[in-house]
N, C-alpha and C positions, 0 to 999 in steps of 0.2 A: 192063909188064904189072902191073896192080893186084894187091895181095895179096888172097888169098881170106879173107873174114872167118870167124871160128870158127863152128861150128854152134851153134844156139840150142835149148834145151829148154824146152817150155812145158807147164804143167798147165792144160788148157783147161776141165776140169770137164765135166759131162754136157751142158749147154746149148752150151758152146763147141765141144765135139767134134761135136755134131749139126750145128751151124751150119757148121762146116768141112766136114763130110761133104756137106751140102747144096750148099754153094758149089762144091766140087770137082765134084760130079756135074752141077750145072747148067752149069758152064763147060766140062766135059769135060776137066779137067786133074787132075793128082795133088793130093793134099792138101797136099803141100809147096809146089807151085806156087800153089795157091789161097791158102795162107797168105802167101806172098811178095806176090802181087798185092794181097791185102787190106791188108797193112801199107803197101805203096807208095801205094795209093789213099787210105788214112786219112791218111798223112803229107801228101799233096798237098792234101787237103781242109783240113787244119790250116794249111798254108802260105797257102792262099787266104783262109781266115778271118782270119788274122793280117794279110794285106794289106788286106782289107776294113776291118778295125778301124782300121788306120793311116790309110786313106783317109778314113774317117768322121771320125776325130779331126782330121785336117788340114782337112777341109771345115768342121767346126764352129768352127775357129779363124778362118775367113774371115768377117768381119762381113757382107759382101754376101750370102754364101750363107746364113748364119744368118737374116738378115732375110727373104730369099726363102723359106726353109723355114717361118718363122713365118707369113708371108703365106699360104702354101699351106695350112697347118694351119687358119688362120682361114677360108679359103674352103671347105675341106672341112667344117668345122663348120657353116657357113651352109647348105651343101647338104644336110646330114644332116637 
């Protein structure tokens, strides 16, 4: 069984507290559950963004891809 992490205390401020209240109400969950969901969702978005950045960097290192991308940009400029 995994150890239970310690509780976290946050100072949300007026806007953060209202946003948390709204999120909890809209999702029909407690504020604690809404906060957990929001944190997990934000972390997943950051992981995906990191993966996309790495993929873009890898593609730009591929000369064939870079050439194709430049050709596409030129075509789009002609069409504009």
